[in-house]
N, C-alpha and C positions, 0 to 999 in steps of 0.2 A: 254682502261682505265678500270681497273677492277672495278666492282661495289662495292660500300661501304657496310659495314655490315649493315644489316637491324636493325634499332633501335627497342628496345622492346616497344610494345604498350600494355597497359593494356587490358586484355582479357575480362573484363566485358562488356557484350553486344557483341562486336566483330562480329556483323552480325549473331550471333547465336540466333535465335528467342526464343529458349527455355530459354536461359539465360537472354533474355531481359524482361521476365515477372517478375513483382514485386509481390511477394506473398502478398495477403491481407487476413488476418485471417478470416474476416467475410464472405468471398466468399465461404468458405467450410462449413458454417453452424455451428451449435452447436456440438462440439465434446464431448465425454463422460467426458474427463478431465475438460472441461469448466463447464459442469453441476455439476460435483463433487465439483469443486472449489466454484461455486456459492452456491450450497446447503450447504456445510460445513460452509461457511461464514455466511449464514442465521441462521443455527442451533446453531453455537457458540454464536451469539448475543442473541438469544432467551434463550439459556441455561444459559448464563451469567446473563440475566435479572431474570431468575428463582432463581439463587443463590443469587443475590442481594436482591430480594424481601423477601427471607427467613431470611436474616440478621443473619446468624449463625456465623458471625465474623464481627468485626468492620472494617469500611473503612480504619482506620488508620493502620490496620494490613497489608494491601497490600499483601494479600495472592495470589490473581490471578496473579499479575506480577511475583512473585517468582515462582509459578508453571509454568507459561508460559516459562520463560527463562531457568529454570532448566530442564524441560522436553525437550525443544528444544536442549539444550546442550547434554543431555544424548542420545537423538536420533541421533544427529550428530556424536557423538563418536561411538555409536554402529554400525552406517552405514559406519564407516570407513572414514568419512570426516575429522576427526582430524589428520589423518596420514600426517606428514610433515607440520603441521600447524605452528610450531614454527621455521621452517627452515628459516634462514635469507636470503637465496639465492632465495626464491620464490617471495618475494616482496621487493620493495625498502623501504628505511626509510620513504620517503614521503607517500607512500601508506600505510605503517603500521600506521603512525600518523593519516592519514585520516580515516582509519578503526576504530581506537580508538575513534576519534571524532564522527564517525557514531554510534558506540556502545553507547556512552554517550547520543547522541541525541535520539536514539531509546528508550533507557531505560527511559529517562525523558519524552518522548512523551507518552509512554505506561502507565506510572504511572498517568500522568495527564488525559489521555484518560479514565482510570478506574475510576478516581475521577469524571470526567464529566459524565461518564456512570451511576455511582451510583446516582448522583444528578438528572440527566435529564431523564434517562431511555433509552431503546434501540431505540424506535421510533425516538425521538428527536435527539439522537446522530447519528443515521444512516443518517439523513438528514443534520445536521449541520456540522459534521466533514469533510465529503468529499467535501462539498461545500466550506467551509473555506479553505481546502487544495488547491482547484483549484484556488481560488482567490490569495492566497499567492504564489502558484507556478507561476502563471502568473506574479505577481509582481517581484519575485526573478529572473525569466527568463528574464524579460525586463530590470530590473535595476541592478541586481547583475551579471548576465551572459551577459548582453548587447546584447541580441538576440531580433529580431523583431518577433512579433506575427502576424499570419494571422488574418483577420477580423473575421473568424468563431470562433476563440478562444475568441476574445473580446465579441462576441455575447453569447458564452457559459458562460463567466464570468458574463454577465448581467443577464442571466437566473438563475444562482445559487445565485446571489445576491438577486434577487426577491424572490427566494425560502427561503433564510435565513431570510429575513425581514418578509415575511408572516408567517414563522414558529415562529419567535420571537413574532410577534403580537398575534398569536394564543395562544402561551403559556401564554403571559401576560393577555389576555382576559379570559383564563380559570383558572387563579389563580395559575400559576406556582410558583410565589413568589420568595423570595430571594434565596431559595435553588436551584432552576433551573437556576437563574442568575449566582450563583457561578459555577454551572456545565458548563454553556456556557463559562464562563471565563476560566475554566480549558480546555475546548475544543479548545479555541483560542490558549492557550499555546501549547497544543498537536499538533495542525495543524501547528503552527509556527515551532516547532521542526521537524515535518515531512517534511516541506518545505525545511528547512536547510539541512535535511538529503538528499533530492534530489540534492541540490546544491553540497554537499560533494561528492555524487556519481558521478556527472558530472566531478568534479575535479579528482576523482579517476580513472575513465576510460580514461581520457584525458592525463594521465601521459605519457610523452614521454620516449622512451627507456626502457620500462618495460612492460611485459605481464599483461593483465588485469586479476585480480583475479576473480575466478568463483563466481557465486551468492551464492553457498553453502559455499564457503570459507568466504565470507563477513558475511553471516548469522551466521556462527559459531563463528566468532570474536565477533559479537554483543551479541550472547548468552552467551559467556564467561564473557563479561563485565557486562551484565545484571544480570547474576547469582551471580557474585562476589558482586556487589553493593546491590542487593536485599537481599542476604544472610547476608551481613554485617548489613543491616537495621533490619532484623529479629532478629539477635543475640543481637545487641546493644539496640534496642528500643522495639521490640515486646516481646521477652522472659521475660525481667524484668516486663512487664505489662501483662503477660499471662492471669491472672484472669480477668482483665478489658477488654482486647481487644479480647480474644478468649473464655474463660470459661463462663463468664456471658452472652454474646450474644448467645452462643450455648445453654445454659440452658433456656434462655428466648424464644428462637425460637421454642423449643420443638422438634427440629430435632435430632434424635440419632446421636452420633458422627460417627458411622460407615457409615451412610447415607451421612453425610456431607463430610467425606473423600472420599467416592465413587464419589460424584458429582464433587468434585474438581479434582479428578483423571481423570474422564471422560472429563472434560474441557481440561486438559492438553493433553490427547490423541487426542481429536478432533482438537486441535490447530496444533498438529504435522501433522495430516492428511491434514488439510487445507494448511499448508505450503508446504507439499510435492506435493499436487495438484497444487499449484501455480507454482512450478517449472515445472511440466508437461505441464501446460497451456502455460508458456513462450516458451517451446520447440515446442508445437503443433500449438498454435494460436498466439504466439508472444505477445508483449506488448498491441496490440489492443484487444486481447481476454481478458486479465487481466483488462484493462481499462473499457471495456464494462460490464464485470461481476460486477466490483465494482460500476459502475454507476447504474445498474439495481438493485443491492442488496439493496440499500438504500430504494427504494420504497417498495420492498417486506417486508423488516424488519419493516418499518413504519406501514404497514397494518397488518402484522401478529402479531406484538407486541400489537397493539391496540385490536385485536380480542381475543388474549389469556390472556392479563393481565388487561385490563380495568375493566371488571366486578368485579374481586376480589380485586382490589386496587382503588376503586372509590375515595378515598381521594386524590389521585394524578390524578385528572381528565384530566390534560394536556396529560396524557398517552393515553387517548381515542382518537379515530379517529373522526375528524370533516371535514367539507368541506374544510376549510382553510388548515388544516393539510394535507389533501389528495392533494390539489393543490400545496402546497409547496414541497411535495415529488416529484410530477410529474415535477415541474419546475427544481428542483435540478437534477433529473434523466436526463431530457432533456439536461440540460447544460452539465452534465457529458458525455453523448453520443456524443454531438456536439464536446466537447473538444477532446475526444478520436478519433473520426472520422477525425477531422481536422488534428491531428497529422499524421494519416495514409495517408490522401490525400497529405499532404505536403511531407511526405517521398516518396510517389509514384512519385510525380512530380520531386523531386530532383533526384531520381534514374533514371527516364525516361530521364531527361535532361543529366545526366551523360552518359547514354547509347547512346543517340543521338550524344553527343560530341565525344564519343569514336568511333562511326561509321564514323563520319566526319574525325577524325584524321586518321583512318584506310584507308579511301579512299585517303586522301592526301598523305599518306605514299606510297600507291600502285602506284599512279601516279608518284611520285618521283623515285621509283624503276624502273618503266617502262622506264622513260626517261634516267636513268643511264645505263640500259641494252642496249638501242639503241645506246648510245654513245660508 
């Protein structure tokens, strides 16, 4: 009796010890890309705070969102990422619809983030927004995606919740007032949009029968939508009110127009470097590296913004560092690290179980083949 054809067995694991290893980004330490990503994120927040404090344009002008999306679009086109963008055979109709939704969500989220940033400042925003994002991500993962969360993620949510409440109490005790309350509400809207953005991305990558678009492809779509919407806002709303929203604030600030333009241009350039570094971190350290950098960044910004801007803007005393503010930042950072590491551990266990199952299947198949050969 001739032996039957050997069935194909997935090669993942397959007894190869080299392939059985599951890479963990943190094991390799801090890479240069990770440090660049972390550093540019901190510098952008502090630079944005400097621009906000100078007040050489009105919040209603939404200059920074327009600069961010426009510079990202220009950089993407110059780097050649726009080649083939509008070819219909590259993505399905469902994927294209999801990317449009993601672009709308990111644009809305960033606008409300800028409003919250302007009202609350860099330190408060750096603590509140990531913490809110983790809570809403946990809720959307559990109730919208119907996925179970490990206990470590629930502990992380508890940590960031304590961090948010202590930060809110600190702001209230230091006289943050209605302005900061408005800013926190804007941050809630931004965090909600970012959470829905994550849900949309899950739906995008899980589309069956179609290749997953690259990260740069998705970012370029978002940049196009953001540029179109923000440019339309500038033309329809800002330009007719140029004197009120741009000219008068610029004259009142005492900042020369050339300096204001230079500062905004530097912001756009730094944002592009930050985005480029994020892509490199994804390649070198994975999502774990990005998550850890984002978690640590909040505490760094919280302390640095207090040291740099508290003395010169004492009328916004909630920007200054206090014991409660420091503890809230540490709690939020601890929760962010726990959340990120929990995802890495869960991925490691799933990959290890898959590898072990593959080995068992391989052994079973080898036994069947040996019996067939004897027959």
